[in-house]
ChimeraX commands (.cxc) that place a marker at each C-alpha (Angstrom):
marker #1 position 44.84,-17.34,-17.64 radius 0.5
marker #1 position 45.07,-21.07,-16.99 radius 0.5
marker #1 position 46.35,-22.48,-13.70 radius 0.5
marker #1 position 47.46,-26.10,-13.89 radius 0.5
marker #1 position 49.75,-28.55,-12.18 radius 0.5
marker #1 position 53.40,-28.18,-13.12 radius 0.5
marker #1 position 54.91,-30.86,-15.39 radius 0.5
marker #1 position 58.58,-31.69,-16.07 radius 0.5
marker #1 position 58.29,-30.13,-19.54 radius 0.5
marker #1 position 57.81,-26.72,-17.86 radius 0.5
marker #1 position 61.49,-26.59,-16.79 radius 0.5
marker #1 position 62.64,-24.18,-19.55 radius 0.5
marker #1 position 59.67,-21.87,-19.06 radius 0.5
marker #1 position 60.33,-21.89,-15.30 radius 0.5
marker #1 position 63.96,-20.95,-15.83 radius 0.5
marker #1 position 62.87,-18.01,-18.00 radius 0.5
marker #1 position 60.26,-16.96,-15.43 radius 0.5
marker #1 position 62.62,-17.15,-12.45 radius 0.5
marker #1 position 65.29,-15.13,-14.29 radius 0.5
marker #1 position 62.70,-12.42,-15.08 radius 0.5
marker #1 position 61.49,-12.31,-11.46 radius 0.5
marker #1 position 65.03,-12.33,-10.01 radius 0.5
marker #1 position 65.87,-9.17,-11.99 radius 0.5
marker #1 position 63.54,-7.22,-9.69 radius 0.5
marker #1 position 65.22,-6.41,-6.36 radius 0.5
marker #1 position 63.50,-8.44,-3.64 radius 0.5
marker #1 position 61.51,-10.43,-6.20 radius 0.5
marker #1 position 63.14,-13.65,-5.01 radius 0.5
marker #1 position 65.67,-14.52,-2.35 radius 0.5
marker #1 position 68.01,-15.68,-5.13 radius 0.5
marker #1 position 69.78,-13.17,-7.33 radius 0.5
marker #1 position 69.65,-13.52,-11.10 radius 0.5
marker #1 position 73.13,-15.16,-11.35 radius 0.5
marker #1 position 71.97,-17.75,-8.77 radius 0.5
marker #1 position 69.11,-18.92,-11.00 radius 0.5
marker #1 position 70.21,-21.76,-13.25 radius 0.5
marker #1 position 68.98,-25.05,-14.65 radius 0.5
marker #1 position 70.24,-27.01,-11.66 radius 0.5
marker #1 position 68.19,-24.87,-9.25 radius 0.5
marker #1 position 65.05,-25.29,-11.37 radius 0.5
marker #1 position 65.61,-29.06,-11.74 radius 0.5
marker #1 position 66.12,-29.41,-7.98 radius 0.5
marker #1 position 62.91,-27.74,-6.84 radius 0.5
marker #1 position 60.93,-29.19,-9.73 radius 0.5
marker #1 position 61.98,-32.77,-8.94 radius 0.5
marker #1 position 61.30,-32.34,-5.22 radius 0.5
marker #1 position 57.93,-30.68,-5.77 radius 0.5
marker #1 position 56.75,-33.30,-8.24 radius 0.5
marker #1 position 57.93,-36.16,-5.99 radius 0.5
marker #1 position 56.77,-35.00,-2.56 radius 0.5
marker #1 position 54.97,-31.70,-2.86 radius 0.5
marker #1 position 52.62,-29.47,-4.76 radius 0.5
marker #1 position 53.42,-27.24,-7.73 radius 0.5
marker #1 position 51.28,-25.14,-10.08 radius 0.5
marker #1 position 51.96,-22.81,-12.98 radius 0.5
marker #1 position 49.92,-19.93,-14.35 radius 0.5
marker #1 position 49.88,-19.79,-18.14 radius 0.5
marker #1 position 48.86,-16.60,-19.95 radius 0.5
marker #1 position 46.51,-16.59,-22.90 radius 0.5
marker #1 position 49.56,-16.26,-25.15 radius 0.5
marker #1 position 50.81,-19.59,-23.79 radius 0.5
marker #1 position 53.79,-18.47,-21.72 radius 0.5
marker #1 position 54.24,-19.18,-18.03 radius 0.5
marker #1 position 53.63,-16.04,-15.94 radius 0.5
marker #1 position 53.68,-17.58,-12.48 radius 0.5
marker #1 position 54.64,-20.62,-10.44 radius 0.5
marker #1 position 54.21,-21.83,-6.86 radius 0.5
marker #1 position 55.72,-24.87,-5.18 radius 0.5
marker #1 position 56.53,-26.45,-1.84 radius 0.5
marker #1 position 57.69,-29.92,-0.88 radius 0.5
marker #1 position 58.38,-32.28,1.95 radius 0.5
marker #1 position 61.89,-32.17,3.39 radius 0.5
marker #1 position 62.04,-35.97,3.29 radius 0.5
marker #1 position 62.36,-36.74,6.99 radius 0.5
marker #1 position 59.64,-38.63,8.84 radius 0.5
marker #1 position 59.43,-36.00,11.59 radius 0.5
marker #1 position 58.53,-33.39,8.92 radius 0.5
marker #1 position 56.35,-35.65,6.75 radius 0.5
marker #1 position 53.25,-33.61,7.63 radius 0.5
marker #1 position 54.90,-30.36,6.45 radius 0.5
marker #1 position 55.28,-28.73,3.05 radius 0.5
marker #1 position 58.23,-26.39,3.26 radius 0.5
marker #1 position 60.41,-24.15,1.10 radius 0.5
marker #1 position 57.28,-22.55,-0.36 radius 0.5
marker #1 position 58.22,-20.27,-3.23 radius 0.5
marker #1 position 56.03,-18.22,-5.51 radius 0.5
marker #1 position 57.25,-16.36,-8.59 radius 0.5
marker #1 position 55.06,-14.03,-10.64 radius 0.5
marker #1 position 56.28,-12.32,-13.80 radius 0.5
marker #1 position 56.78,-8.61,-13.02 radius 0.5
marker #1 position 54.54,-7.71,-15.99 radius 0.5
marker #1 position 51.73,-9.88,-14.59 radius 0.5
marker #1 position 51.83,-8.69,-10.98 radius 0.5
marker #1 position 48.66,-7.11,-9.67 radius 0.5
marker #1 position 46.49,-9.13,-12.07 radius 0.5
marker #1 position 45.52,-11.89,-9.62 radius 0.5
marker #1 position 48.16,-14.42,-10.74 radius 0.5
marker #1 position 49.62,-14.88,-7.26 radius 0.5
marker #1 position 46.23,-15.21,-5.59 radius 0.5
marker #1 position 45.08,-17.69,-8.24 radius 0.5
marker #1 position 48.21,-19.80,-7.77 radius 0.5
marker #1 position 47.87,-19.75,-3.98 radius 0.5
marker #1 position 44.19,-20.65,-4.12 radius 0.5
marker #1 position 44.88,-23.67,-6.39 radius 0.5
marker #1 position 47.81,-24.68,-4.20 radius 0.5
marker #1 position 45.85,-24.43,-0.94 radius 0.5
marker #1 position 42.79,-26.19,-2.43 radius 0.5
marker #1 position 45.05,-29.12,-3.31 radius 0.5
marker #1 position 46.60,-29.16,0.17 radius 0.5
marker #1 position 43.29,-28.86,2.00 radius 0.5
marker #1 position 41.26,-31.30,-0.11 radius 0.5
marker #1 position 43.70,-33.81,-1.57 radius 0.5
marker #1 position 46.65,-34.17,0.84 radius 0.5
marker #1 position 45.21,-35.15,4.23 radius 0.5
marker #1 position 48.69,-36.09,5.46 radius 0.5
marker #1 position 49.79,-32.42,5.19 radius 0.5
marker #1 position 48.81,-30.32,8.20 radius 0.5
marker #1 position 51.34,-27.52,7.86 radius 0.5
marker #1 position 52.64,-25.31,5.04 radius 0.5
marker #1 position 55.62,-23.03,5.73 radius 0.5
marker #1 position 57.02,-19.96,4.02 radius 0.5
marker #1 position 59.40,-17.13,4.83 radius 0.5
marker #1 position 59.03,-13.49,3.80 radius 0.5
marker #1 position 61.25,-10.43,4.17 radius 0.5
marker #1 position 60.18,-8.09,6.95 radius 0.5
marker #1 position 60.28,-5.17,4.51 radius 0.5
marker #1 position 57.69,-6.80,2.27 radius 0.5
marker #1 position 54.59,-5.80,4.23 radius 0.5
marker #1 position 52.42,-6.23,1.13 radius 0.5
marker #1 position 53.43,-9.92,0.87 radius 0.5
marker #1 position 53.05,-10.45,4.62 radius 0.5
marker #1 position 49.49,-9.08,4.54 radius 0.5
marker #1 position 48.73,-11.17,1.43 radius 0.5
marker #1 position 49.90,-14.38,3.12 radius 0.5
marker #1 position 47.88,-13.52,6.22 radius 0.5
marker #1 position 44.79,-13.05,4.04 radius 0.5
marker #1 position 45.32,-16.67,2.90 radius 0.5
marker #1 position 45.37,-18.01,6.47 radius 0.5
marker #1 position 49.12,-17.93,7.18 radius 0.5
marker #1 position 50.25,-16.69,10.58 radius 0.5
marker #1 position 53.49,-14.99,11.54 radius 0.5
marker #1 position 55.47,-17.28,13.82 radius 0.5
marker #1 position 58.49,-15.26,14.78 radius 0.5
marker #1 position 61.48,-13.50,13.33 radius 0.5
marker #1 position 64.90,-14.51,12.03 radius 0.5
marker #1 position 66.86,-11.37,12.86 radius 0.5
marker #1 position 69.36,-10.06,10.32 radius 0.5
marker #1 position 69.04,-13.20,8.18 radius 0.5
marker #1 position 68.87,-11.45,4.79 radius 0.5
marker #1 position 71.86,-9.62,3.31 radius 0.5
marker #1 position 70.68,-7.01,0.82 radius 0.5
marker #1 position 72.73,-5.94,-2.19 radius 0.5
marker #1 position 73.80,-2.75,-0.41 radius 0.5
marker #1 position 75.20,-4.85,2.46 radius 0.5
marker #1 position 72.44,-4.00,4.90 radius 0.5
marker #1 position 70.73,-6.73,6.86 radius 0.5
marker #1 position 67.05,-7.33,7.39 radius 0.5
marker #1 position 64.98,-9.96,9.10 radius 0.5
marker #1 position 62.95,-12.83,7.71 radius 0.5
marker #1 position 59.46,-13.59,9.01 radius 0.5
marker #1 position 58.57,-17.30,9.18 radius 0.5
marker #1 position 54.89,-17.93,8.53 radius 0.5
marker #1 position 52.74,-21.05,8.46 radius 0.5
marker #1 position 49.28,-22.29,7.61 radius 0.5
marker #1 position 48.12,-25.14,9.79 radius 0.5
marker #1 position 45.20,-27.48,9.25 radius 0.5
marker #1 position 42.71,-27.25,12.06 radius 0.5
marker #1 position 42.03,-30.82,13.24 radius 0.5
marker #1 position 38.45,-32.08,12.88 radius 0.5
marker #1 position 36.43,-31.48,16.01 radius 0.5
marker #1 position 38.63,-28.61,17.26 radius 0.5
marker link #1:1,2 radius 0.2
marker link #1:2,3 radius 0.2
marker link #1:3,4 radius 0.2
marker link #1:4,5 radius 0.2
marker link #1:5,6 radius 0.2
marker link #1:6,7 radius 0.2
marker link #1:7,8 radius 0.2
marker link #1:8,9 radius 0.2
marker link #1:9,10 radius 0.2
marker link #1:10,11 radius 0.2
marker link #1:11,12 radius 0.2
marker link #1:12,13 radius 0.2
marker link #1:13,14 radius 0.2
marker link #1:14,15 radius 0.2
marker link #1:15,16 radius 0.2
marker link #1:16,17 radius 0.2
marker link #1:17,18 radius 0.2
marker link #1:18,19 radius 0.2
marker link #1:19,20 radius 0.2
marker link #1:20,21 radius 0.2
marker link #1:21,22 radius 0.2
marker link #1:22,23 radius 0.2
marker link #1:23,24 radius 0.2
marker link #1:24,25 radius 0.2
marker link #1:25,26 radius 0.2
marker link #1:26,27 radius 0.2
marker link #1:27,28 radius 0.2
marker link #1:28,29 radius 0.2
marker link #1:29,30 radius 0.2
marker link #1:30,31 radius 0.2
marker link #1:31,32 radius 0.2
marker link #1:32,33 radius 0.2
marker link #1:33,34 radius 0.2
marker link #1:34,35 radius 0.2
marker link #1:35,36 radius 0.2
marker link #1:36,37 radius 0.2
marker link #1:37,38 radius 0.2
marker link #1:38,39 radius 0.2
marker link #1:39,40 radius 0.2
marker link #1:40,41 radius 0.2
marker link #1:41,42 radius 0.2
marker link #1:42,43 radius 0.2
marker link #1:43,44 radius 0.2
marker link #1:44,45 radius 0.2
marker link #1:45,46 radius 0.2
marker link #1:46,47 radius 0.2
marker link #1:47,48 radius 0.2
marker link #1:48,49 radius 0.2
marker link #1:49,50 radius 0.2
marker link #1:50,51 radius 0.2
marker link #1:51,52 radius 0.2
marker link #1:52,53 radius 0.2
marker link #1:53,54 radius 0.2
marker link #1:54,55 radius 0.2
marker link #1:55,56 radius 0.2
marker link #1:56,57 radius 0.2
marker link #1:57,58 radius 0.2
marker link #1:58,59 radius 0.2
marker link #1:59,60 radius 0.2
marker link #1:60,61 radius 0.2
marker link #1:61,62 radius 0.2
marker link #1:62,63 radius 0.2
marker link #1:63,64 radius 0.2
marker link #1:64,65 radius 0.2
marker link #1:65,66 radius 0.2
marker link #1:66,67 radius 0.2
marker link #1:67,68 radius 0.2
marker link #1:68,69 radius 0.2
marker link #1:69,70 radius 0.2
marker link #1:70,71 radius 0.2
marker link #1:71,72 radius 0.2
marker link #1:72,73 radius 0.2
marker link #1:73,74 radius 0.2
marker link #1:74,75 radius 0.2
marker link #1:75,76 radius 0.2
marker link #1:76,77 radius 0.2
marker link #1:77,78 radius 0.2
marker link #1:78,79 radius 0.2
marker link #1:79,80 radius 0.2
marker link #1:80,81 radius 0.2
marker link #1:81,82 radius 0.2
marker link #1:82,83 radius 0.2
marker link #1:83,84 radius 0.2
marker link #1:84,85 radius 0.2
marker link #1:85,86 radius 0.2
marker link #1:86,87 radius 0.2
marker link #1:87,88 radius 0.2
marker link #1:88,89 radius 0.2
marker link #1:89,90 radius 0.2
marker link #1:90,91 radius 0.2
marker link #1:91,92 radius 0.2
marker link #1:92,93 radius 0.2
marker link #1:93,94 radius 0.2
marker link #1:94,95 radius 0.2
marker link #1:95,96 radius 0.2
marker link #1:96,97 radius 0.2
marker link #1:97,98 radius 0.2
marker link #1:98,99 radius 0.2
marker link #1:99,100 radius 0.2
marker link #1:100,101 radius 0.2
marker link #1:101,102 radius 0.2
marker link #1:102,103 radius 0.2
marker link #1:103,104 radius 0.2
marker link #1:104,105 radius 0.2
marker link #1:105,106 radius 0.2
marker link #1:106,107 radius 0.2
marker link #1:107,108 radius 0.2
marker link #1:108,109 radius 0.2
marker link #1:109,110 radius 0.2
marker link #1:110,111 radius 0.2
marker link #1:111,112 radius 0.2
marker link #1:112,113 radius 0.2
marker link #1:113,114 radius 0.2
marker link #1:114,115 radius 0.2
marker link #1:115,116 radius 0.2
marker link #1:116,117 radius 0.2
marker link #1:117,118 radius 0.2
marker link #1:118,119 radius 0.2
marker link #1:119,120 radius 0.2
marker link #1:120,121 radius 0.2
marker link #1:121,122 radius 0.2
marker link #1:122,123 radius 0.2
marker link #1:123,124 radius 0.2
marker link #1:124,125 radius 0.2
marker link #1:125,126 radius 0.2
marker link #1:126,127 radius 0.2
marker link #1:127,128 radius 0.2
marker link #1:128,129 radius 0.2
marker link #1:129,130 radius 0.2
marker link #1:130,131 radius 0.2
marker link #1:131,132 radius 0.2
marker link #1:132,133 radius 0.2
marker link #1:133,134 radius 0.2
marker link #1:134,135 radius 0.2
marker link #1:135,136 radius 0.2
marker link #1:136,137 radius 0.2
marker link #1:137,138 radius 0.2
marker link #1:138,139 radius 0.2
marker link #1:139,140 radius 0.2
marker link #1:140,141 radius 0.2
marker link #1:141,142 radius 0.2
marker link #1:142,143 radius 0.2
marker link #1:143,144 radius 0.2
marker link #1:144,145 radius 0.2
marker link #1:145,146 radius 0.2
marker link #1:146,147 radius 0.2
marker link #1:147,148 radius 0.2
marker link #1:148,149 radius 0.2
marker link #1:149,150 radius 0.2
marker link #1:150,151 radius 0.2
marker link #1:151,152 radius 0.2
marker link #1:152,153 radius 0.2
marker link #1:153,154 radius 0.2
marker link #1:154,155 radius 0.2
marker link #1:155,156 radius 0.2
marker link #1:156,157 radius 0.2
marker link #1:157,158 radius 0.2
marker link #1:158,159 radius 0.2
marker link #1:159,160 radius 0.2
marker link #1:160,161 radius 0.2
marker link #1:161,162 radius 0.2
marker link #1:162,163 radius 0.2
marker link #1:163,164 radius 0.2
marker link #1:164,165 radius 0.2
marker link #1:165,166 radius 0.2
marker link #1:166,167 radius 0.2
marker link #1:167,168 radius 0.2
marker link #1:168,169 radius 0.2
marker link #1:169,170 radius 0.2
marker link #1:170,171 radius 0.2
view
């Protein structure tokens, strides 16, 4: 598997990937009908302009994972990468794709973007496996957004905001 920076030419492969991941309940916040070219173009443009984005490419040459986050564009948040999203093909989960993507992403943030001191993500409270995974990468739980997620059955669950913060030199 190859992990590399995302390029604009990945847009069609990303659309295919996100549709595959959205078919799995809880795989993404967006449902399959909410994944379209405009959504892909939006996050791709923002990530390439003011963020970080990587893809994982399988030996066969198809994209099996993607991670991105970007700046929200306001000065007061210029030190923050937000809207972090990771998508891993259901057939590739458990094979280290997500960890590899996160490690490349965080290496870039830590070693090549000194202006970024905070990376934010949000995870469903029911996804304890993801919460533990993010914690293993240095993210900390910062609270709870109660009843923020509406599930397909109409039930509500909470979102858990998490963040990685750069420890200032000398602290």
